[in-house]
N, C-alpha and C positions, 0 to 999 in steps of 0.2 A: 028763845030771842036772846042774847048777848045782848045788854046797854052798857052805856058807860054811866060814870053818877051824875047828878044833876051839877052841872058848870053855873048858874045862877038861878033866883028866886022865878025868874018872866021865863025861863025856856026849859022844854021836856028834853031832858035828855037823849044823844042824839044814838042811832041806833047803827048799831056798829053788824056787818056782815059775819053768817056764820064760816065764811071760809075763806080766808087770803089767796090774794096771787102774788109772785114774786116782783109784778109791778106796783101793786100795792104798798108792798116790804118796802120797795126801793124807795115810792115816791114819801113815803111818811119819813124816812133816814135821810133826804133831798131838803126837805121843808114841811113837819108835820101838819102846817095849818093848808099846803094844799093839800095834801091828803085830805084832809078835813072837808073841805070846799067840792073836792070831787066827790070821794067814794061815801060823805056821810050825808054833808047837805044837798049833795048829787047836783051842783048847781050846772047850766047848761055853759059849756065855754065857749066861746064869741068868737076864738080862732085856734086853726090848727097851723101847724106849719107843714107847707109844701114839703120839704123833708120824712114829715113823719107820712104823709100820704102816700109818698113815693115807696116807703120803705114798706107796708103795708099792702100796695097795687104788687110789690114785687113778690115778696111771701105769697098772698094771692094765687099770683100766677104759677110758682112754686108750686104751691098746694095740689092745682088744677094739672098739674103733672106727675106728682106723684101718687096721687090719685086715681088719674088715667092708669099707672101701669099695677098699681094695687088690685085693681080690677080685673085687668089684664087686659087692657083695649090696646089697639095701636098705639104709640105714643103721638101725641101733641105736635105737628110743627109749631117752627116759629110766629106765626100769623095767629094761631089757636094760641098761644099764651101772651101773646100781645093783647087780645081781644081779652083776655083774663085780667090782665094789667090795666085797658079803660074800663072793664066794667068797675071796678074798684071805686076808679075817678069818678064817675059816675053817679055811686050812691053817695058821694060827697057834694055837701051844701058850696058853692064851687064862692059864694060870694066870701066865704070865711076862713079861705084858703089865703095864708099868708106864705109871701114867695121869697127869697131871697133876691136881694139885687141882678146877680145875673142867672137867674131860674125864670122862668116859664112855663105854660104846659107844655110846649112846642119840644122846648129845648130839653121838657124829663122826660118826652116821649121819645126821641131820639136817644137819650142815654137808657132808657130801659131798653130799647132793642138792642145797643149795645150788650148791655149786661144779660139778657136774654141769652141772644147768640154766645157767649161767651161761655153761659151755663150750660147752653144745648153741645157746644163742642169737650166740655170738663167729666174728667171721670165722674164727677160728686150725682153727671145726674143717671148717672148706671151703675147703682152702689152693686157690691158682687154680694149677693145674698136674697132674702126674700125679704119686701115690704112685710110687716106689722102693724104698723099705723100711720097716717099721714093724718099733723093736726088732733091727734089723740088727747083725749083730754082725762084726766087722771084727780082723784080727789080722795083726801087718807090723812088722818089724822099722825101728826110725824112726835109731835110734845104734851106730855101729858098738860089738862087747859088750856092746851091753845086752839083755835077752830084748825080745821081742815085745810090741811095745804090744796091750793089750785092747781095744778100745771097744766098746759098745753104744749105737746112732744113735737115740732115740725114733723121730725122723720124716726122712725125706729125700724130696725133694720136686723134681720138674724143671721148673722154666718154661720161657717162650722164652728168658728171658734169663738164667738163672744154676739150677747144684742148690743149692736149701733143707736147711741141716739145722737143724732144729731139738731143741731139749734142755729139758726139758719140769720144770720144778722148784715145790716147794709150799713156801711162807713163810708166816711171821706175817701180814705185813708187805709193800707196796709194795718194792721195790727200792729204793735210790739209785743211779745212774751209776757211785758208787765201786763198790759190792757188783756190778755187774754188770761193772764191769772187773778186781773183785781175782777175779774169778771163770773172767775168760777164759779161762786157760792151759787147763781143761778140753777148751772147744771148742777151742783154736789146735794141741791135742793133736790133736783128734777131726778137723779140718780137713782135717792133713797124712795124716790116714788116707785121706778119699777127695776130696780136691781132684782126682787123676787117673780118676774113676768113670765121667764124661762127658768126655771129650775134646773143647776146644775153647770150654767154658763156664764162667766164672767162680763160685766157690765162696760162696756168703752163709751165715754161721753167723749164730745167735740162741736167744739163750733165749727160753722163754714160760713167765714169770711166776705162778703161779695162787695167788692169795691168800686163807690160810684166816682170816677177816673175817665179822662180820655180814651183810656184802655182797660177797662175793667177786666178785674183779675179774681179769682175765687181759691183761699186759702182754706185749709183745714188747720183746727189749730186741736189738739187734745186736753183734753181736762185728766190730771190722774184722780184718782178716789184718794186721797188721802184722807183716813181715818181721823186723823186729830183739826183736819181741816172741816173734816166735817162735823165734828163735835162742837167747832167754834162755830159756824152756823147755827148750828141747833141752839147753841146762846145766845146767838144776834137776833134770831126769830124771835125765843122768850121775852128779851128786853125790849124788844118794838112792841111785843103784842102787849107786855106791861105796861109802856106809856099809851098805848092807842086805849085800850081797858081803862087807864087812869082817867081818860081825858086830856091827855097833857097836848094839846094843839099851840102851836106858836109858828112865828114866822121866822124862815132863816133868809135875811136878806142879801144877794151876792147878785154880781154882772149874770152867772151863768145862769142861778136860780131864778131872775124874775125879769130877761129881757124877751122869755118868749112866752112869759107864763099868761094860761088864759084868766088869769085870777086877778088882776090887778087892783083895779076897781074896787071888790071886795075884798081883798086885804087891806086896801089902803085905809076903808072905813072901820074894821076890825079894830076893837076896843081892847079886847081879854075877854 
């Protein structure tokens, strides 16, 4: 078990997990203290945004759709996808969900119906080739002296020409090419884990972005496997892990970081 150095004489060293997810890496880069509260202290999160629950529920419905295809079962209809969406909400503590000013459980349910209907009508729902994995969990060491990287791949499809890895995102609006480029690190890391899954076939990485608009859209954004960017991502990972291992935890106050943070109270009490 890897631990950080002792931060004070009064406290035992916090335990660091023996693996890292991209979510954990991104949390540390955004605010190291938030990472500390969530992943090391494992403090309960008093609130969760309805947007986050909505995204998770849409993912649950899409997972159900592709898993049924993987098993060779008949395609689920819209009602079944909505039932999978609703099941995710039922698993949550409703009192802890923070809704936006114009959102409610009913309005998001209506949005989910539009989103899932759009999905069913898109070619993304019926990819060419063979589905190899749905929410496939891969774990592997990529850098010496760093923990293993844990990835959960939304969809892996083998076509005649390539192995295609698709990561689904929900967004308030369409992505720009810059947004796709800025998000590429996640898929580049995932690509390193899956590149040898089918020897001899090239790897294709893509985001499938679902917009949460009145008329939802689903668009693909390919991510080029640029070796220079892969090397840069590896350096970033090593630097982030160095900070974690050294016990380098500090707040990064900003309107974006703090407005919806579930750890505002312990953050205010934090004294280093």
